[in-house]
N, C-alpha and C positions, 0 to 999 in steps of 0.2 A: 551632752546636749549641744555643745559648741561643735563637736565633731559632725553630728547629724546636720546641723545648720550649714556648716562649711561644705559638706557633701552635696546638700541640696542646691546650694549656690553654684557649685561647679557643674552640676547636672543641668541647671537652667542655662548657664553660660554656654555650655557645650551642646545644647539641644539644637542650635542652629547650624552646626557644622555640616550636616548632611543635606541641608536645603539647597536646591539648585536655583540659580538666578533665572529670572524670566527671559525667555527668548523672544526676540522681536523680529518681525519680518524685515529682511535686509532692504527692501524697497519701500518701506513705510515713509521714510523721510522724503524721498523723491515724490511719492504720491501726494503727500501733504503740500509740498511746494508746487506741484502741478495744479492742484485744486485751488490754491491761493492765486497763482498767476494766470489762471484761465480767464478771470475777469467776469465770469458769470455770477452776478449778484442775485441773490434770492430776496424778493421783496414780499412784505406782508400784504395780503389782499386788502383792498380798500373796504370791502364789506366787513372784514374783521376790525379794521381801524374804526369805522363808524359805529360798530356794535360796542366796542370798548369805550368810545367817547360817550355814547348814549347811556351806557351802564354807569359810567362815572358821573354824568350829569344827574341821572336818577338818584344815585346814592347821595350826591350833594344836596339835592332837593329834599330827600327824605330826612337827612340829618338836620337841615334847616327847619323843617316842619316839627320835628321832635323837640328841638331846642326851643322853638317858639311856644309850643304847647306846654312844655315843662315849666317855662318861666311864667306863663299865665296861670297854670294850675297851682304854682307855689303862692301866687297872690291870692287865689281863691281859698287855698288851705288856711292861710292866715286869717282871713275873714271868717271861715267856718269855725276855726278854733276860738275866735273871739265871740262868735255866736253861741257856741257851746258853753263858753266860760260865763257869759251873762245869763244864759238860761238855767244853768245849775248853780249860779251864784258862787263861782270859784274865783278866788282872788289870790294873787301871788304876793306873799309877804316878803319875798326875797327881793329887795330893791337893789341889791348889790349887782346881781347878774341879770336883771330883768330890763329888757329894752322894749319900750312901747312907743 
């Protein structure tokens, strides 16, 4: 078994012997430097900037509304539970963990 394992390890190690390295265009570096030094900056259109800002503001407004309604609904839930408790005459005997 150790012989097979050692053979497999050697096959894996030697499997990359025939792989060729990637060939790069010899003028790639000069093309990149020319693009950088040309000074032509590309700007984002103002229409897209305003659209992103409006989307962010809308998302912020919706989050605020959801948080506001969730806090008010939690207050209503507590009173609804108390209403059900009194209508069915349910009383909690556990005074250790009961906050009222």
